[in-house]
N, C-alpha and C positions, 0 to 999 in steps of 0.2 A: 325828359328824364326816364331812364330805364328802371323798371321795378326789379326787386330782388327775385320775383317769380316770373322769369322770362319764359314765355310760351307755356305757362302752366306747370313748369318744373321747379321744384325747390331743390336746393343743393342736396338734401338728404335723398330725394328721389333720384337725382342724377348719380349720386354715389352708389345707390342700390342697383340701378340699371347698368351702370358702367363702372365696375370695380377697378378696371385699369385706370380710369380717370382719377379715382381716389389715390391710387398708388403714385401716380405722376404728381398729383398735387402735394402729397406728402414729401416726395423727393425734393420738389421745388421749395417747400417750406423749410426743409432741413438745410438746404443750401443758403437760402436767404436769411433766415432767422437763427440758424445754428441749433435748431431743435434736434433732439436725439430720440429715435424711436423707442417706445416702451416695449421691450421684448419679453418682459416678465422674468428675466434672469439677471443675475449680477454680471455687469459688464466692466466695472471699474472706471466708468466714464467720469464719475465725480472726482476720483483721484487724479485723473489725467487733466481735468479742467482746472484743478487747483494751481495757483501760481507757485512757482518754485521759491523756496526760502533762502537759497544760497546767496542770491543777489542782495537781499536785505541784510543778511548776516555779514557779508563782506563790507557793506556800507557802514554797519554799526561799529566794527572795529577798525580804527584808523591804521594806516600803514605805519610800521615802526620807522622811527627816524634814525636808527642806529647807523645805517650805511652812509647816510648823508652827513651825520655828525662826525663820523670817522674821517670822511673826506675833508670836512671843514677844520677839524682839530686832530691832525695826525699824531700829535705828541702823546696820545694815550687817553682816548675817550672810553669810559666804561659805563655800562648801564647800572641801574641801582642794584640789580642782582649780582652782577660781576663785582661791583664795589664791595657789597656786603660779604661776598665769599673771600675777596682779597683781604679785607680787614680781619675776618675770622681766621683765615689761614696764617696771617702774621701773628695774631694773638696766640694761636695754638703752637706756632714755632717757638715763640718766646718762652712758652711753658714747657717746651721740649716734647710736645705731643703731636706736632704737625707732620705732614708728609716730608720725606727727605728731599733735598735739592736734586735736580735732574742729574743723573749719572753717579749719585752717591748712595745707592741702595745696598741691600745685603750682599748681592752677588759681586759688586765691584770691589769689595774689601778682600775677597779671597784671591 
């Protein structure tokens, strides 16, 4: 078994006598373990490591089924919002306050 103090040198002594060795070891550590050097300045590395949220948001909201439902029921599929607007528009027309029918606005009467 080889001891940690090979030929009387500790790793600290090796790094002190050979600074280039320390730099090379650091480079290899960064590649293998994904370490990032501490430069003492803000680098934004934490922000770049963070996983993107768009993927999770897209998974959270289901894809709307409108286009598939329109293909399956071509006779007039309406979403809840469209149906609510349609009912309100009909109600307002009966009261005489709705929008005019297409082609029968103010300008067409002149």
